[in-house]
N, C-alpha and C positions, 0 to 999 in steps of 0.2 A: 424190587426184584434188582438183583444186583448183576451187572455186564461184565462180561470178558472179551476185549477185542480181541479177536483170533487173528493176526491180520501178519502176515510174511511168509515165511517157510517155515515148515516145521521141524523141529529141530537144528535150527538156527536163529529165527527169530523168535520162534513160538516154542520153548520146551518143557518139558513136564513137570519141570521144577514150579513152573511159571503157574502152571494149572492147579496143580495139588495145592499151593498155596493160596488161589482163587479159589479153591473149592472150601479147603480148610476152612479159611475165614468166613465165607458163606454160610459154614456152621447146617447145612440141613433147608435152607432159605432158597427160595426159587433162583433159578436164575438162569441167565440168556447168554449165550454162545455169539460173538458176531463174528462170522466169518467171511475172510474173503482170504484167500489163499491159493496159489499154484503149486501146493503140496509140501513134500520133503521126504525126510526120511521114515523108512517102515517101524525101524525098532523105535524111535520119538512115537510114532503115531499109535502104534499098537497098544501105547503106555499109556495114552494121552485117550484112547476109549477107552481103557477099561477104568480109568479114573471116574470117566463121563458117567457110562454103562453103571459103574457099581455107588455112586452120587447117592445121598439119603434123599436129598431134595428135588423135585421137579425142576427138570432140564429141556430150554426151547434152542435150540440150534438155529440160527437167521443165516441165511446163506444171503449176504450183502454184493457178493462182485463175484470172484472166483472162488468154485468149489470144486478145485482140480486134485486129481490124485488121491495122495493121503486125505484133501481135507475133505474131499467126497465120500470116504468111510469114515471118518472121525461122526460126524453128526446122527450116522444111524445108531450111535449112542444113545441119541437124546430120547427124550421124551415124547417131544414132536420136533417138526423141523418144518420151517417156512422159511420159503423163496422171495425175494425180490423179484421184480418182474421183468428184470435184466441181469440176473444173476447168470452167469455159467457154471454148468458141472462137468468133469470130464471123469471118465473113469478108463482104467486101462491095467496090464499085469504089472508086476511088479518089475521095476528095472534096476540096474546095479551096472557094475564094471568087474572084469575078472581079468588077470592073470597069471597063466600057468601054464602046465601042460594040459594037454587032449583029459586027463583022468578029472583034475581039476576044473576043467571047465564045463565039463559033461555034469560032474557031482555041483557045482553052483548052479548048471541050468535046474536041476533037480529042485535044489533049495528056493530057486524064485518060483520053481511051479506052484512049488507046497506055499510056497507066502500068498502067492496069488488064486489058491484056490480058499484059504484062508479069509481075503478079505470079501471074495464072490460069495462067500456061504452068510456073509454081511446084508449083504446086497439082496442074496435070496429071500432073508428072512423078512426084510422091511418091506421089499416090493409083492413079494408070493409068485414071482416070475420063477422057472425053471431055471438050474444051473446052466443049461444048457445053451438054456439065453443068455444070461448073464456071463458065461465063458467066451462067446463070442461078441459081446458089446467089449468085454475088456481087451479079448483079440484085438479088433478093429481101432482101438482107443478112441474111445464114442462120447461127443458133447451133444449135453442137451442144454436149451436156451429158456431162461424165465418159464411160463407155462409148459415147457415139455418135461421139462422138471416133475413137474407136479401130475402131470395127465401120465407119467411114465412109472409112476408111484416112487420115485425116489425125493419126493416131501410129501408134506400133509395138507399143506395152505400155500396161497399164491398172494401175494402183497400187492397189488397193484397201484401204480400211480398216475396222477392225473397228466 
């Protein structure tokens, strides 16, 4: 099995081109993504999510530290999600910054709300939770720890250590 160390900020330390090269070299073999990331840029995260989702081989995502923001979304594209017993999972609405008049600011708010809903749909598909519940969790910037991640349906298996 080939492993990709997905460590650091999405779109800064972990680039779509890195993931693309890794998956191309894996050539359909089973792969494991070792994820420890505080999150990062939505544009890069969406591209990585789609590469993982469309990969022809089996993908296991292992949450081995922080899986926050975009790094909680990307593993949902994997075939299986495994969580270390001390991992941290955080989900929230899309963040960003804007400068401009009220029209531009209001437009940007609509765009980030639409992007947040795109992310929410993946959480809904994976957990089976209703959209309203997922949106509330995202509105509140919710954290889950270790076994809670599995219990809440965001991962499939817990790796427990002594």
